[in-house]
C-alpha positions in Angstrom: 27.2 90.7 63.1 29.8 93.2 64.0 28.0 95.4 66.5 25.8 92.7 68.1 23.1 90.3 67.4 20.0 92.0 65.9 16.7 90.9 64.3 16.6 90.8 60.5 13.5 91.7 58.4 10.9 94.4 58.3 9.7 95.7 61.6 5.9 95.3 62.4 3.6 95.7 65.3 3.4 92.0 65.8 6.4 90.4 67.4 5.5 86.9 66.1 5.8 88.0 62.6 9.5 88.8 63.1 11.5 85.6 62.9 15.0 86.0 64.5 17.9 84.9 62.4 21.1 84.1 64.3 24.4 83.0 62.8 27.1 80.9 64.5 29.8 83.2 63.2 28.2 86.0 65.3 29.4 84.2 68.5 33.1 84.4 67.5 35.5 87.1 68.5 34.5 89.7 71.0 31.1 88.2 72.0 29.0 89.9 74.7 25.7 88.9 76.3 24.9 92.5 77.0 25.1 93.3 73.3 23.1 90.3 72.4 20.1 91.1 74.6 20.4 94.8 73.8 20.1 94.2 70.1 17.2 91.8 70.6 15.0 94.4 72.3 16.1 97.5 70.6 13.5 97.1 67.8 10.7 97.0 70.4 11.6 99.3 73.2 12.2 102.5 71.0 8.5 102.4 69.7 7.3 102.2 73.3 9.4 105.1 74.3 8.2 107.2 71.3 4.5 106.5 72.1 5.0 107.6 75.7 6.7 110.8 74.6 3.7 111.6 72.3 1.1 111.1 75.0 2.4 113.7 77.4 5.1 116.2 78.0 8.6 115.4 78.5 8.5 115.5 82.3 5.6 113.2 82.6 7.3 110.7 80.3 10.5 110.9 82.2 8.6 110.5 85.4 6.9 107.4 84.0 10.2 106.0 83.0 11.7 106.8 86.3 8.9 105.1 88.0 9.4 102.0 85.9 13.1 102.1 86.3 12.8 101.9 90.0 10.1 99.2 89.9 7.5 101.5 91.5 4.8 103.8 90.1 4.9 107.4 91.2 1.7 109.3 92.1 0.2 111.6 89.5 -1.6 114.7 90.5 -3.9 114.4 87.5 -6.8 112.0 88.4 -7.9 111.8 84.8 -4.5 110.7 83.7 -4.3 108.1 86.4 -7.5 106.6 85.4 -6.5 106.6 81.8 -3.3 104.7 82.6 -5.1 102.2 84.8 -7.5 101.4 81.9 -4.7 100.8 79.3 -1.9 98.1 79.5 1.1 99.6 81.4 3.8 97.7 79.2 2.1 96.6 75.9 5.4 95.3 74.4 5.9 92.5 77.0 4.2 89.9 74.8 6.4 90.9 71.9 9.5 90.5 74.0 8.4 87.2 75.3 7.8 85.9 71.9 11.2 87.3 70.8 12.9 85.6 73.6 11.3 82.3 72.9 12.2 82.5 69.3 15.8 83.4 70.2 15.9 80.5 72.6 14.8 78.1 70.0 17.3 79.4 67.5 20.0 79.2 70.1 19.2 75.6 70.8 19.4 74.9 67.1 22.7 76.7 66.9 24.0 74.6 69.8 23.1 71.5 68.0 24.9 72.7 65.0 27.9 73.5 67.0 27.9 70.2 68.7 27.7 68.4 65.4 30.6 70.4 64.0 32.6 69.6 67.2 32.0 65.9 66.9 33.1 66.1 63.3 36.2 68.0 64.2 37.1 65.6 67.0 37.0 62.7 64.6 39.1 64.6 62.1 41.6 65.5 64.8 41.7 61.8 66.0 42.4 60.7 62.5 45.1 63.3 62.0 46.6 62.5 65.4 47.0 58.8 64.5 48.6 59.7 61.2 51.0 62.1 63.1 52.0 59.5 65.6 52.7 57.1 62.8 54.8 59.7 61.1 56.8 60.5 64.3 57.5 56.8 64.9 58.9 56.5 61.3 61.0 59.7 61.8 62.4 58.4 65.1 63.5 55.2 63.4 65.2 57.3 60.7 66.9 59.6 63.3 68.3 56.5 65.1 69.7 55.3 61.9 71.1 58.7 61.2 72.8 58.8 64.6 74.4 55.5 63.9 75.7 56.8 60.6 77.1 59.9 62.3 78.8 57.7 65.0 80.4 55.6 62.3 81.5 58.8 60.5 82.9 60.3 63.7 84.9 57.2 64.4 86.3 57.3 60.9 87.1 61.0 61.2 88.8 60.4 64.6 90.9 57.6 63.2 91.8 59.8 60.2 92.7 62.7 62.6 94.9 60.5 64.8 96.7 59.3 61.7 97.1 62.9 60.5 98.4 64.0 63.9 101.0 61.2 63.8 101.9 62.2 60.3 102.2 65.8 61.5 104.3 64.9 64.4 106.6 62.9 62.2 106.7 65.8 59.8 107.4 68.3 62.6 110.1 66.0 64.0 111.6 65.6 60.6 111.5 69.3 60.1 113.1 69.9 63.5 115.7 67.3 62.7 116.3 69.0 59.3 116.5 72.4 60.9 118.9 71.0 63.5 121.0 69.3 60.8 121.0 72.5 58.9 122.1 74.5 61.9 124.7 71.8 62.8 126.1 72.0 59.3 126.3 75.8 59.6 128.0 75.4 63.0 130.4 72.8 61.6 131.3 75.2 58.8 131.9 78.0 61.3 133.8 75.6 63.6 136.1 74.6 60.7 136.9 78.3 60.3 138.1 78.5 63.9 139.9 75.1 63.7 142.6 76.5 61.5 145.9 77.8 62.6 146.2 78.8 66.3 145.5 82.5 66.8 144.5 83.0 63.1 141.2 85.0 63.1 141.7 86.7 59.8 139.8 84.2 57.6 136.5 84.2 59.5 133.2 84.8 57.9 131.7 88.3 57.7 129.3 87.4 60.4 132.1 87.5 63.0 133.3 91.0 62.0 130.0 92.7 61.2 129.2 95.1 64.1 125.5 95.0 63.1 125.4 91.2 63.7 127.3 91.0 67.0 124.3 89.5 68.8 124.1 86.7 66.3 127.9 86.2 66.3 127.9 86.0 70.1 125.2 83.4 70.1 126.9 81.3 67.4 130.3 81.6 69.2 128.8 80.4 72.4 127.2 77.4 70.7 130.5 76.6 69.0 132.4 76.7 72.3 129.8 74.4 73.9 130.0 72.0 70.9 133.8 71.9 70.9 134.1 71.5 74.7 131.6 68.7 74.6 133.6 67.0 71.9 136.8 67.4 73.9 135.0 66.0 76.9 133.9 62.9 75.0 137.4 62.3 73.8 138.8 62.6 77.3 136.1 60.2 78.6 136.9 57.7 75.8 140.6 57.8 76.6 139.9 57.2 80.2 137.8 54.2 79.4 140.6 52.6 77.3 139.2 53.5 73.9 141.6 54.5 71.1 142.5 58.1 71.0 141.2 59.9 67.9 143.1 62.2 65.7 143.6 65.9 66.4 140.6 67.3 68.2 139.2 70.7 68.5 141.7 72.2 70.8 142.7 74.8 68.3 139.0 75.7 67.7 138.4 76.1 71.4 141.5 78.3 71.8 140.5 80.5 68.8 136.9 80.7 70.0 138.1 81.8 73.4 140.2 84.5 71.8 137.4 85.6 69.6 134.9 85.7 72.5 137.4 87.7 74.5 137.8 90.2 71.6 134.1 90.4 71.1 133.4 90.9 74.8 136.0 93.7 74.9 134.4 95.3 71.8 131.0 95.2 73.4 132.4 96.5 76.7 133.9 99.4 74.8 130.6 100.1 73.1 128.9 99.8 76.5 131.3 102.4 78.0 130.8 104.8 75.2 127.0 104.5 75.5 127.3 104.9 79.3 129.1 108.2 78.9 126.3 109.4 76.6 123.7 108.0 78.9 122.4 106.1 75.9 120.3 103.5 77.9 119.0 101.8 74.8 122.5 100.9 73.5 123.7 100.0 77.0 120.7 97.6 77.3 121.5 96.0 74.0 125.1 95.5 74.8 124.3 94.2 78.3 121.8 91.7 76.7 124.5 90.4 74.3 127.1 90.3 77.1 124.8 88.2 79.2 125.7 85.3 76.9 129.3 85.5 78.1 129.5 83.9 81.5 126.0 85.1 82.3 127.2 88.7 81.9 129.4 88.7 85.0 132.1 90.7 83.3 129.7 93.4 82.1 128.1 93.7 85.6 131.5 93.9 87.4 132.8 96.3 84.8 129.8 98.6 85.2 130.1 98.6 89.0 133.9 99.1 88.9 133.6 102.2 86.7 131.3 104.0 89.0 132.8 107.4 90.0 132.5 106.7 93.8 134.9 103.8 93.4 137.5 105.3 91.2 137.5 109.0 92.2 140.1 109.7 94.9 138.4 112.9 95.8 135.3 111.0 96.8 137.2 109.1 99.5 138.9 112.3 100.7 135.5 114.0 100.9 134.2 111.0 103.0 137.0 111.4 105.4 136.6 115.1 105.8 132.8 114.7 106.3 133.2 112.2 109.1 136.5 113.1 110.8 136.5 116.8 110.2 139.7 118.8 109.6 143.0 117.1 109.6 144.6 117.0 113.0 141.5 117.6 115.0 140.4 115.0 117.6 137.1 113.5 116.5 134.3 113.0 119.0 131.7 110.2 118.9 128.8 112.7 118.4 130.5 114.4 115.5 131.4 111.1 113.9 127.8 109.9 114.4 126.5 113.0 112.5 129.2 112.6 109.8 128.4 109.0 109.2 124.6 109.7 109.0 125.3 112.3 106.3 127.7 110.1 104.5 125.5 107.1 104.5 122.5 109.1 103.3 124.6 110.3 100.4 125.6 106.7 99.6 122.0 105.5 99.8 120.9 108.2 97.4 123.7 107.4 95.0 122.8 103.7 95.1 119.1 104.5 94.5 120.0 106.5 91.4 122.2 103.7 90.1 119.4 101.2 90.8 117.2 103.1 88.3 119.9 102.9 85.6 120.6 99.2 86.4 117.0 98.3 86.1 116.7 99.9 82.7 119.9 98.4 81.3 120.6 94.9 82.6 118.6 91.8 82.0 119.3 90.6 85.6 119.3 93.9 87.7 119.2 92.0 91.0 122.6 90.5 90.4 124.1 93.8 89.5 122.6 95.5 92.6 124.1 92.7 94.7 127.6 93.4 93.2 127.1 97.2 93.6 126.0 97.0 97.3 128.8 94.5 98.1 131.4 96.9 96.5 129.9 99.8 98.4 130.3 98.0 101.7 133.7 96.4 101.1 135.4 99.5 99.5 133.7 102.7 100.4 132.3 101.9 103.9 135.4 99.8 104.9 137.6 102.7 103.8 136.0 105.1 106.2 135.7 102.6 109.0 139.4 101.9 108.8 140.0 105.6 109.4 137.6 105.8 112.3 138.3 102.5 114.1 142.0 102.1 115.0 142.1 99.2 117.4 144.2 100.2 120.5 146.6 97.8 122.1 145.6 96.3 125.4 149.2 96.1 126.5 149.8 99.9 126.1 146.3 101.5 125.8 146.0 105.2 125.0 145.9 107.5 128.0 142.7 108.6 129.5 143.6 112.3 128.7 143.4 111.3 125.0 140.1 109.4 125.4 141.6 106.1 126.4 139.9 102.9 125.5 136.5 104.4 126.1 136.9 106.7 123.0 137.6 103.6 120.8 134.6 101.8 122.2 132.2 104.7 121.7 133.5 105.2 118.2 133.0 101.4 117.5 129.4 101.6 118.9 128.5 104.7 116.8 130.1 103.2 113.6 128.3 99.9 114.1 124.9 101.4 114.8 125.1 103.8 111.8 126.4 101.1 109.5 123.5 98.8 110.6 121.1 101.5 109.6 122.8 101.9 106.3 122.4 98.1 105.7 118.7 98.4 106.3 118.4 101.4 103.9 120.3 99.5 101.2 118.1 96.5 101.7 115.1 98.7 101.1 116.6 100.1 97.9 117.4 96.6 96.7 120.5 94.4 96.8 119.3 91.2 95.1 120.2 88.0 96.9 123.1 89.6 98.8 122.9 89.0 102.6 123.7 92.7 103.4 123.2 92.2 107.1 125.7 89.4 107.3 128.2 91.3 105.2 127.8 94.3 107.4 128.5 92.1 110.5 131.7 90.8 108.8 133.0 94.4 108.5 133.2 94.5 112.3 134.3 90.9 113.0 137.9 91.8 113.9 136.6 94.4 116.4 133.9 92.2 117.9 136.3 89.3 118.5 138.2 91.3 121.1 135.4 93.5 122.2 134.8 92.0 125.7 138.5 92.3 126.6 138.5 96.0 125.4 135.4 96.7 127.4 136.8 95.2 130.6 140.1 97.0 130.1 138.3 100.3 129.6 136.4 99.9 132.8 139.6 99.1 134.7 141.3 102.1 133.1 138.5 104.4 134.1 138.5 103.1 137.6 142.3 103.6 138.0 142.0 107.1 136.6 139.2 107.9 139.0 141.2 106.6 142.0 144.2 108.6 141.0 142.0 111.7 140.6 140.6 111.2 144.1 144.0 110.6 145.5 145.3 113.8 144.0 142.3 115.8 145.4 142.9 114.2 148.8 146.6 115.1 148.7 145.8 118.7 147.8 143.3 118.9 150.7 145.8 117.3 153.0 148.5 119.9 152.1 146.1 122.8 152.5 144.8 121.7 155.9 147.7 119.6 157.3 149.3 122.4 159.3 146.1 123.5 160.9 145.0 119.9 161.6 148.3 119.0 163.3 148.3 122.1 165.4 145.0 121.0 166.8 146.2 117.5 167.2 144.1 116.1 164.4 144.9 112.8 162.8 146.7 112.9 159.5 144.2 110.4 158.0 141.3 112.8 158.7 142.2 114.6 155.4 142.0 111.5 153.3 139.3 111.0 150.7 136.0 109.8 151.9 133.6 107.3 150.3 131.4 109.3 147.8 128.0 108.2 146.5 128.7 110.2 143.4 131.7 108.1 142.6 129.7 104.8 143.0 127.0 106.3 140.8 129.7 107.1 138.2 130.8 103.4 138.4 127.3 102.3 137.7 127.0 104.8 134.8 130.1 103.3 133.2 128.7 99.9 133.4 125.3 101.0 132.0 127.0 102.4 129.0 129.1 99.2 128.6 126.1 97.0 128.8 124.3 99.1 126.2 127.1 98.4 123.9 127.0 94.7 124.8 123.3 94.7 123.8 124.2 96.4 120.5 127.0 94.0 119.6 125.5 90.7 120.9 121.8 90.3 120.3 122.1 86.5 120.9 120.9 85.8 124.5 123.6 83.4 125.5 126.5 85.6 124.3 124.9 88.7 125.7 124.5 87.0 129.1 128.2 86.0 129.2 129.3 89.6 128.2 127.0 91.2 130.8 128.3 88.9 133.5 131.9 89.8 132.7 131.2 93.5 132.7 129.1 93.3 135.8 131.9 91.5 137.6 134.1 94.6 136.8 131.4 96.8 138.4 131.2 94.5 141.4 135.0 94.6 141.9 135.1 98.3 141.5 132.4 99.0 144.1 133.7 96.3 146.4 137.3 97.6 146.3 136.3 101.2 146.5 134.0 100.7 149.5 136.3 98.3 151.3 139.4 100.5 150.9 137.3 103.6 151.9 136.3 101.8 155.1 139.9 100.7 155.7 141.1 104.2 155.3 138.5 105.4 157.8 139.7 102.6 160.2 143.3 103.8 159.9 142.2 107.0 161.6 140.6 105.0 164.4 143.8 103.0 164.8 146.0 106.1 164.9 143.7 107.6 167.5 144.0 104.4 169.6 147.8 104.6 169.4 147.7 108.1 170.6 145.5 107.2 173.5 147.7 104.4 174.6 150.8 106.5 174.3 149.6 109.0 177.0 148.2 106.6 179.6 149.9 107.5 182.9 149.9 106.1 186.4 148.6 107.8 189.5 151.9 108.8 191.0 153.2 111.5 188.6 154.1 115.1 189.0 151.7 117.8 188.2 153.8 119.0 185.3 153.8 115.5 183.7 150.1 115.2 184.4 149.4 118.5 182.7 151.4 117.5 179.6 149.7 114.1 179.5 146.3 115.8 179.8 147.1 118.1 176.9 148.3 115.1 174.8 145.2 113.2 175.8 143.0 116.0 174.5 144.9 115.9 171.2 144.3 112.1 171.1 140.7 112.6 172.0 140.3 115.2 169.1 141.9 112.7 166.7 139.5 110.0 168.0 136.5 112.3 167.6 137.5 113.2 164.0 138.2 109.6 163.1 135.0 108.5 164.6 133.0 111.0 162.6 134.9 110.1 159.5 134.2 106.4 159.9 130.5 106.9 160.6 130.2 109.1 157.5 132.0 106.4 155.6 129.6 103.8 156.8 126.6 106.0 156.0 127.9 106.6 152.5 128.8 103.0 152.1 125.2 102.0 152.8 123.9 104.6 150.4 126.4 103.4 147.7 125.5 99.8 148.2 121.8 100.7 147.9 122.3 102.6 144.7 124.5 99.8 143.4 122.0 97.1 144.0 119.0 99.1 142.8 120.7 100.0 139.5 122.5 96.7 139.0 119.4 94.5 139.4 116.8 96.7 137.7 118.8 98.3 135.0 121.8 96.0 134.3 120.9 92.4 135.1 117.2 91.9 134.9 116.8 93.0 131.3 119.4 90.3 130.3 118.2 86.7 130.5 120.6 84.5 132.6 122.8 87.3 133.9 121.1 87.9 137.2 121.3 84.4 138.6 124.9 84.0 137.5 126.0 87.1 139.4 124.2 86.6 142.7 127.0 84.7 144.3 129.6 87.3 143.4 127.3 90.1 144.7 127.0 88.2 148.0 130.7 87.7 148.4 131.5 91.4 147.7 128.9 92.5 150.1 130.3 90.2 152.8 133.7 91.8 152.4 132.3 95.3 152.9 130.3 94.2 155.9 133.4 92.7 157.5 135.3 95.9 157.0 132.4 97.9 158.4 132.1 95.6 161.4 135.8 95.9 162.3 135.5 99.7 162.1 132.4 99.8 164.2 134.2 97.8 166.8 137.0 100.4 166.8 134.4 103.2 167.0 132.9 101.6 170.1 136.4 101.4 171.6 137.1 105.0 170.7 133.8 106.2 172.3 134.4 104.1 175.4 137.9 105.5 175.8 136.7 109.1 175.3 133.9 108.6 177.9 136.3 107.2 180.4 138.7 110.1 179.7 135.9 112.7 180.2 134.6 111.0 183.3 138.1 110.9 184.8 139.0 114.4 183.9 135.8 116.3 184.1 134.0 114.6 187.1 135.2 116.4 190.2 135.2 115.0 193.7 132.8 117.7 194.9 130.2 117.3 192.0 128.1 115.1 194.2 128.8 116.8 197.5 127.2 120.1 196.9 126.1 122.6 199.5 122.4 122.3 200.4 121.6 125.6 198.8 123.5 125.0 195.5 120.8 122.8 194.0 118.4 125.8 193.8 120.9 127.8 191.7 122.4 125.3 189.2 120.1 123.0 187.2 122.7 121.9 184.6 124.2 118.4 184.3 127.8 117.9 185.2 130.5 118.1 182.6 131.1 114.4 182.8 127.5 113.5 181.6 127.8 110.7 179.0 125.6 107.7 177.7 127.0 104.4 178.8 125.4 102.2 181.5 128.2 100.1 183.0 130.8 102.8 182.7 128.6 105.3 184.5 127.8 102.9 187.3 131.5 102.2 187.7 132.4 105.8 187.5 129.8 107.0 190.1 131.1 104.5 192.6 134.3 106.6 192.8 132.3 109.4 194.6 130.5 110.1 197.8 127.0 111.6 197.7 125.0 113.8 200.0 121.3 114.5 199.4 121.9 117.6 197.2 124.5 115.6 195.3 121.9 112.9 194.9 119.6 115.4 193.2 122.5 116.5 190.9 123.0 112.8 190.0 119.3 112.4 189.4 119.5 115.4 187.1 122.4 113.9 185.2 120.6 110.6 184.8 117.5 112.4 183.4 119.7 114.2 180.8 121.4 110.9 179.9 118.0 109.3 179.5 116.7 112.0 177.3 119.7 111.6 175.0 119.5 107.8 174.9 115.7 107.9 174.1 116.5 109.6 170.8 118.1 106.4 169.7 114.8 104.5 170.2 116.3 101.6 172.1 113.8 100.3 174.7 116.2 98.1 176.6 118.7 101.0 177.1 115.8 103.3 178.0 114.8 100.8 180.7 118.3 100.8 182.2 118.4 104.5 182.5 115.0 104.5 184.2 116.4 102.0 186.7 119.4 104.3 187.2 117.0 107.1 188.2 115.3 104.8 190.7 118.7 103.9 192.2 119.7 107.6 192.5 116.9 107.9 195.0 119.1 106.1 197.7 121.1 109.4 197.9 118.1 111.7 198.4 115.8 110.0 201.0 116.5 110.2 204.7 118.2 107.2 206.4 115.0 106.1 208.1 113.2 106.1 204.7 115.6 103.7 203.0 113.6 100.7 204.1 110.7 102.1 201.9 112.8 101.8 198.8 113.6 98.1 199.4 110.4 97.1 197.7 111.4 98.8 194.4 114.4 96.5 194.1 112.9 93.2 194.9 112.1 92.3 191.3 115.7 92.5 190.0 118.6 91.0 191.9 121.2 92.9 189.8 119.5 96.3 190.5 119.3 95.4 194.2 123.0 94.7 194.2 123.7 98.1 192.5 121.5 99.8 195.1 123.4 98.2 197.9 126.7 99.5 196.5 125.4 103.0 196.0 124.0 103.2 199.5 127.5 102.7 200.7 128.4 105.9 198.8 126.2 108.1 201.0 128.1 110.7 202.9 126.3 109.7 206.1 126.7 106.0 205.6 128.9 105.6 208.7 127.5 108.4 210.8 123.9 107.2 210.4 125.0 103.6 210.9 123.2 102.5 207.7 125.0 99.2 207.6 123.3 98.1 210.9 120.0 99.6 209.8 119.9 97.8 206.5 121.3 94.5 207.5 117.8 93.3 208.3 116.7 94.3 204.8 119.7 93.1 202.8 121.7 90.5 204.7 124.4 90.8 202.1 125.4 94.1 203.7 126.3 92.6 207.0 
């Protein structure tokens, strides 16, 4: 039943007369209930549809079907047709379908029974087969276990046989190696006997030792023979030392002949190597180098190759190096030119070594060893040759003069050469130099210079200082000669033309030391050594600044001392002639001019000294000492000592300045203050508002000076005016205590201005200060009307000390 289950037999109007035949096979494969029921009713439903189609037109039939398909009857407009349909059965095939379904159900039940029967039969058969299968598997498992046991026994036997075979193979391999060794030993003994003939006789050797195509083999055998013979001689020597009997003649002749042959073979290979090198035949060079590596690890070949490089044997190369660095013959080289020359030379050396490195890598079996030899030769021969020309160590006992560069030129050359050579070492390390410690070797090139470097640096600083002092002295002498006549004509001191302290000079001292410390840092990277060097050099700077400042202050003090001598020389008594007094006054003016000049000179020196010390400390601490660990603390005590010396010299000079000022004030007050300055006419005060010529700044001297005069009211106003001018000048110094004294002087001056009867009103102004009251009492006595107004009696009640 390929298309579905269908009824079999002739179709008839009666459903019961159509038995349904179903087959179990029809339910296999692609079974479908839809197809089953469709095929059951297809024989009945088509006849019903055909009858409906014959009874009416197609539309009515379709309408009727549509009505059935929806489960409802649609209304028909034709009443006769409606009545006809109501009298006949609406679905006459229902009975047939029911009968068909019942028959199908019965047959399906029968078919199910058949299927169940067949399933039971199959279950029994499967159970029987399963039991047989299990039995068979059990028997197979037993057989497999037995087979595994057999395989295990077989594997054990195979393993035993394999171990036995391996032992046999090892024995065979060992026996073969021993046979091969014995064979080689026999061959070596034959060759050794050839060499153990007459001393120096190499004519009867085998062809192996003379065939150029077999030199590699000959070299290998010769080395083995040498080792064998030397071991034999060593054993004989040890046996003799142990007291054993000395054997017969040994292999000394063989060793000597072998040595001669190896030397001859090595020379032959070196000649071939040189010939190939001239042709740039790298393959032949590599072959020779490989063979030569058997002779003392190829050291002779390596050294021979390096020694034959043009830069080591061409004299013109060395001359070119000297011209490149030092310039034309006879010219004085400068550090900057030498630096440029060394940079160019070292770049050319680096490029040459880089090219050689490519050849060495392609030729030698151990290129690193060759590069080490090459770089060492470059530094020890070519670099050392040019350094010897540049760095000629000067003598400390008789150093070259400053005009020719002095010690500083040598030190600058040394720094430039050292720095550029260090850069060369780094470049060579980058190119490759094997295990050579190129940095340490570079340091050794400068060891003789670095050993005495601190002494040369200190000597250079001292030489520079001495040259600078001589230069300043010469300039001062020239200035003295050009202005000496004019200065003496005006009565000026000779010392006024001496050199003054210059901040520029101290700055130059600091610059020298900065340069020196930069070289210390370059030569001594180790902190401890660097700190020691910096301290030594800084001590030079400290001494230079200290001596320069102290001597400058002492020179300025000399002018003050000369001025003091001039003042003392022209001090006269009161009873002298007018002519002598005039001459003394003229000389006193000259002494005063010298004092004024020396005072100005010393104050300028003090000001420059302060600026110099400030510059010195600022640069020393921040730029010289602090960057170096351990140098600052070690130098603080020396700095303090040097500063104390300068302060002591400045203090002595300032004391002399005060004495000079006081002497000049006294001279001016004595010479310029006239007796009538404070006894002016009453109408003179309205026409002259200027201070007197004797107006100066000092308190006690002024008070003593004014007590030499007598004052009227107009003179009191003049004094008041002088005091105000004095006060204005003093206030510019911003000294409150001095300002207060001049304010009190202005108050005291009022005793000359007020009327006699008003003096009692001033007494309250002096009550707070006994010293001011005493000064006021003395000044009242200077009034012109002191006796005529009987002020002593009037004031006795106010100030009993006047009575």
